[in-house]
FINUPA-597254 format. One record per residue (C-alpha): x, y, z. Coordinates in steps of 0.001 Angstrom, whole numbers, plus 500000, padded with zeros to 6 digits. Example, Ala and Ser with C-alpha at 12.3 -4.5 7.8 and 13.67 -1.06 7.14 Angstrom:
# residues 2
512300495500507800 513670498940507140 
This chain:
# residues 635
701118643359050891 703792644646053229 704194647783051155 700452648303051244 700461648056055029 703273650595055268 701373652863052897 698152652558054890 700028653068058149 701771656121056750 698491657445055395 696854656875058782 699698658693060564 699405661612058144 695651661797058630 696097661561062390 698736664277062241 696466666485060181 693634666033062670 696051666770065500 697253669972063862 693691670956063003 692648670517066622 695769672216067936 695453675262065701 691683675714065937 690753674820069515 689977677716071840 690018680261069041 688000683382069855 684925684152067788 686036685969064619 683585688836065182 685370689733068427 688625690275066519 687290692607063858 688843696050064427 686148698099066039 685751701186068151 683275703398069893 682056705836067263 681413709413068357 679559711698065973 678822715379065647 675145716284065698 675048716017061880 676253712396061932 679827713052060793 682593711635063005 683801713805065866 687015711827065731 687842709102063254 687861705564064705 689749702655063162 686670700934061824 682947701135061283 680845698011061045 678581697667058022 676237694793057298 676707692890054044 673597694446052532 675076697919053110 677736697263050479 676912697748046776 676746694571044704 679351695814042225 681882696349045008 681455692732046134 681680691520042544 684798693586041834 686457692296044997 685723688638044278 686831688623040631 689988690543041565 690983688605044677 689208685236044765 686943684353041837 686234680858043232 685245682206046647 681743680726046646 682941677233045595 686215676502047418 686421675127051000 688457678077052233 691727677314050487 692884677194046876 694938673977046561 696935675023043490 697450678509044814 698471677078048162 701122674826046592 702425677744044584 702522679914047710 704433677302049729 706893676832046843 707690680526046679 707903680804050466 710248677815050930 712294677760047714 712461681397046669 712114682910050133 709369685160048835 705600685304049071 703360684805046108 699610684950045511 697276682069046154 695506683240049290 691725683134049220 689598685812050847 689110683393053734 692862682983054146 693385686737053982 690725687140056669 692369684502058880 695738686176058465 694205689513059430 692259688285062463 694282685422063925 697837685543062599 700693687872061792 702118688845058424 705289686812059095 706430684951055957 707012681500057429 705901677973056598 704448677594060100 702197680604059627 701081679281056239 700128675913057731 698178677572060544 696463679752057983 695274676691056040 693789674887059038 692115677953060518 690668678807057089 689106675344056835 687766675756060366 686321679188059627 684498677856056561 682995675198058806 681628677555061476 680551680464059265 678629680784056003 680206682303052908 678118685438053391 679265685798056998 682907685354055980 682500687942053247 680922690384055706 683795689841058145 686330690407055375 684696693595054114 684794695034057635 688291693980058664 690631694170055659 693359696786056071 692908699764053731 695903701962054553 696319705012056803 695271703038059873 691843702309058369 690093698922058371 687200697844056198 685717699036052919 682969701017054641 685449702950056751 687650703511053700 684666704873051757 684076707427054511 687748708220055007 688858708604051400 685672709827049714 683369711050052478 680648708620051372 678622705743052670 679668702567050789 676290702280049048 676920705670047396 680273704769045819 680574704990042047 682469702428039947 685661704498039783 685776704764043577 684995701047043914 687907700212041607 690256702404043637 689233700739046904 689434697166045562 692872697964044184 693930699105047678 693728695543049059 696843694461047138 699115696963048893 697220699216051304 699973701707052060 701113701996048442 697948701546046367 695342703415048438 693378706288046837 695784708862048268 698599707385046133 698244709836043264 701105708557041113 700018705150039911 696628704409041374 694698705144038163 696528702630035995 696261699871038578 692600700593039356 691769700489035648 692698696792035718 689793696225038119 687410697946035710 688814695887032832 688083692638034692 684504693764035292 684158694469031570 685697691155030480 683419689223032844 680400691154031463 679521692847034753 679676696311033195 679056697642029693 681576699248027345 679935702597028018 680354702182031770 683953701099031312 684792704150029205 682952706519031542 684540705334034777 687996704801033293 688015708513032474 686596709334035889 689534707581037586 691677710581036692 689201712987038279 688308711278041548 689454713369044484 690599711607047607 691172713297050920 690698712759054602 687243714263054969 687144714198058744 690650715164059705 690305717528062668 691918718347065959 690807715724068423 690184717087071905 690755714320074447 689034716301077212 685809716268075207 686126712508074715 686296711907078461 683524714437079083 681359712289076793 682458709063078490 681739710459081963 678216711418080914 677658707973079405 678842706334082623 676241708378084505 673643706820082208 674857703275082941 677131702612079941 680594701131080483 683494701848078145 683936698133077405 680310697900076318 680492701048074215 683520699772072307 681446696929070881 680239698893067902 678166701491069759 677567704861068120 677247707988070252 675643710980068595 676597714145070443 675063717597070592 678297719061069168 677834721324066162 680689720695063710 680674724270062383 680823725822065848 683510723363066961 685715724223063989 685148727946064566 686536727612068085 689589725791066753 690156728348064000 689891731360066304 691537730079069481 695190730241070409 696691727631072716 695795729934075629 692100730039074848 689318727771076005 685599728079075528 682127726627075282 679048727324073162 675788726088074625 672064726295074024 671306727574077503 667574726899077191 668035723151076704 671541722584078073 672912721194074780 676667721731074517 677153722807070901 680926723228071008 683769723204073479 687494723383073028 690589724008075114 691892722993078511 689712722851081585 686357723675079989 684618720971081997 686702720364085107 689243723180085093 689561725793087798 690176729400086857 689337732532088811 686530734273086943 686899737887088062 683971740202087346 682118737437085537 680692736656088976 678945740020089313 675796739321087234 674975736415089546 674637738462092718 673294741529090902 670502739220089737 669995738139093343 669833741784094426 667217742604091769 665273739488092746 665310740653096380 663902744079095558 666859746294094693 665994748777091953 668115749707088960 668649753175090438 669440751917093943 672455753915095128 675677752028095758 678533753868097416 681832754182095612 684432755300098145 687679753710099379 686990750687101556 689159748307103522 688063744892104755 690703743463107048 693886743555104989 691965743630101721 691526746961099955 689487746419096775 689912749066094096 688123750091090945 689968749248087744 690303752960086903 691583753690090450 688939756423090861 685791756918092936 682347758232092066 681100758566095623 677824756942094727 676532755282091588 673373753594090438 673187749813090594 672733749562086819 675768751758086084 677919749797088511 677281746588086545 677400748131083067 680838749638083776 681948746823086112 682760749060089085 684418746992091803 683825748983094986 680069749503094425 679841745793093630 681603744853096861 679208747144098726 676235745454097055 677674742060097984 678000743174101614 674448744525101616 673158741151100402 675302739249102878 678156736829102256 676220733797103495 673210734587101319 675276735081098153 677228731858098685 674006729957099253 672524731420096064 675577730511093973 675834726969095322 672251725912095969 670236727964093487 672599728302090512 674431725001091173 677866726498090485 680523724074091728 684135725021092316 686537726296094928 684983729049097042 687498731257098903 686713731654102609 686722735471102479 684932738398100861 687222738409097813 684562736086096392 682652739281095547 685237740052092837 685416736550091426 688167734667093234 685999731561092978 687820728953090858 685527727110088483 685021726033084865 683233727275081759 680584724584082086 679802725581085665 679549729243084675 677165728246081883 674864726629084449 674801729840086446 674002732027083461 671238729670082319 669637730318085705 669768734107085682 668777734429082003 665697732191082215 664929731655085895 665617727947085349 668962726185085826 669424723460083203 672076720766083261 674565720935080376 674733717722078364 676742716520075384 675270713082074532 672182713240072320 671600709544071632 673286706148071760 672814703390069178 673999699807069552 675857697846066866 672537696988065198 671566700633064887 668893700487067584 668585703642069694 669136702552073298 669309706027074843 667852709416073905 668656712538075913 666136714994077303 666798718418078859 667194718148082617 666144720935084978 668367721254088045 666494724066089760 663812726704089359 664888729973090972 662758730861093986 660681734029093880 661453736868096267 660383740523096050 660368739976092291 659564736938090204 662574735208088583 661349736159085093 661202739828086119 664757739682087420 665876737872084246 664293740563082084 666153743290083973 669535741535084093 669326740831080345 668694744522079718 671707745476081842 673960742952080101 672766744287076744 673977747743077793 677330746227078835 677870745370075163 676257748492073718 678333751037075630 679920749376078656 683013747244079215 681927744728076555 681595747183073680 684214745328071602 681699742487071230 678997744751069816 677678743886066337 675391746511064770 672011745056063868 672308742178066331 671348741861069980 674140740362072046 674401740632075802 677694740142077583 679992740552080548 683717740905080948 685837739184083564 689465739793084476 691500737930087086 695219737907087855 696069735226085289 692841734901083312 690549737035081184 686968736141080257 684034737160078147 680490735845078304 678109736570075440 674595735403074591 671475736011072553 668000734547073000 669294731000072576 673074730677072335 675631731341075035 679374731571074488 681931731702077301 685577732218076351 688672732512078517 692275733400077808 695170732478080075 697998734917080746 698963738028082648 698107741652081876 694979740643079982 691575742314079967 688308740563079213 686925743493077238 690093744243075302 691486740760074655 688610738263074748 685479740142073641 686875740590070081 687341736812069798 683690736229070648 682643738910068166 684709737319065397 683104733920066006 679614735405066367 679915737094062960 680329733657061364 677205732333063086 673666733573063684 674483734639067228 672672737856068021 669817737173065610 667654735173068026 665604737581070154 665077737134073870 661653735659074508 661392737044078048 659120740059078332 658226741875081502 657815745327082972 660090747115085375 658320747421088694 660141749910090867 659830748589094388 660064750256097760 663696750926098633 665313748001100423 665995749043104014 669699748288104123 672274750853105255 675172750773102751 677155753532104501 678096751271107376 680379749245105076 682713752201104436 685986752079106406 686061755700107639 689426755428109388 690972754046106190 689425756938104257 690950759510106641 694358757784106443 694282757922102632 693599761661102744 696384762271105284 698824760225103159 697886762205100051 696513759134098258 693001760569098102 692361764310097986 690085766072100424 688778768200097563 687723765041095677 685848763801098756 684057767153099136 683092767030095460 681632763543095953 679789764476099164 678078767373097403 676306764796095196 674714763122098241 671188764004099222 670851765516102700 669727762268104367 672762760303103149 675129763203103846 674035763451107489 674318759686107870 677819759704106324 678997762438108685 677493760593111651 679590757517110874 682654759697110284 682101761426113623 682504758120115482 686031757887114068 687197761528114128 685116764394115447 687754766899114347 687783765664110756 683979765571110651 683722769223111738 686262770142109074 684175768412106407 681005770055107705 682535773494107455 683955772860103970 680484771789102894 679128775119104089 677705773921107359 675087771838105614 673760774773103573 
């Protein structure tokens, strides 16, 4: 009787101890779903990953039945009948851990899941005991199907990948439901030793995976014909990282910033959300393939604002001086305000304070047509046009009509592109002058939650419609497009010309940056290159041409059609912006020949010649008389 009491007391203490350990190890455990490796998924527009996250979540029904069968008969054939642990296997495992200081099989799928989610891989008796109690607890709070779904999505599959669905995408480029039996066998075999037995282990994977197929045959889940077919196929299955690509962190944060604007937080997005972007995988890879580390660029559908590709530093928030890339913006404004293509712009030495802008060729034409000044990117005529429009008016147009953000210098050097801004801001400006409508660039197409429900769908957003002036915006767009077409056909952008295609463009060169903008009736590409002694036409235009040849750029016609209405000449006196004293000093110093000036003045019509001499006379009567006589006394 006494022995019985001791036995019952001991039994009671053991039971009490077991309950204590059960409560201690399982209380306050987080929900298992919150521990499954997961990540925000970002996709290209075609649904392939922009960058590869650690894990995708798939529902149980997304996995093929034969994969589940192969997994269970290989890893835990009593899965649907045991309480979460295999008693005999557990005893064997403890024996090998304690006596032989080694681990041995015996873990159920539930135990493997617990080890993956809640514990470490440490080979200790304490961890094994925790594993047992948490496994029993997990079987209590979740159904077998839920446990299986958790396992399929969380098991480690090598190369930093978790879950069978993710592994199917990573190793074979397939959705799990499209796996064949050979691929299933290779993935199931991976579970035993993920870093050594995964499908990229070419040495011994076939022999080991064939064991999985053999078990399926023995258990009558596949026929002899299927076994023979897929055993042979094991030697032919190709495994590779389908989505390995250069991951651009700046693009990631550009996407996140846009999502935050729409009310999504990063913590929310990481809970299995899928973001489908507007990024075109082909275009993105073309930028990578053709860019050096000094290049950056963007490809955009300027009619909708969809960013199709971007790569390099500072595309979104960077600040680079843009040089002559600024000129089309205020030339468009001039055309809008009534300037004609043959409006005369003066091309003579000028000095504004301490600033003496020069043409790239260091020469002077005296006067040139507005269209020729843009086509050949003449600096001094452009500065004169800028002055004729007015500094305040141009700044207002750039900021409040074209929505170009950036650093604006406080002086007139803005006329030659000393504004510091980014590719994305420039794209906004060009969308305005090419269509008359400024659209907001966007990169997020849609957002789906963890259940696949679309919770956000993007729509093009109009920032501004250009205001009419002497001409309608569409008229001005038609004319500026024609001028930019000539830039590529025979102007400074000729190295971007592709016979049989219509591409418009503009070069830009600053002290440490070179640019080229190109577009057709739909696509716009803006590329920069960092460095000294660079030229937009020589160094950057060929890069755009090379990329364009591998796309359809230049094949989409411009849909804008209009007529050129020559308007009454704008009553603005351009001659007053010439620094006549500076011009005389240059001649006296031998930096500009008097003969060259006479040659230029002979091209002036009589009205402009008299006006020029009148201004000159206010500075030096003696020099004016000398010019008059050399010109033949006005004859």
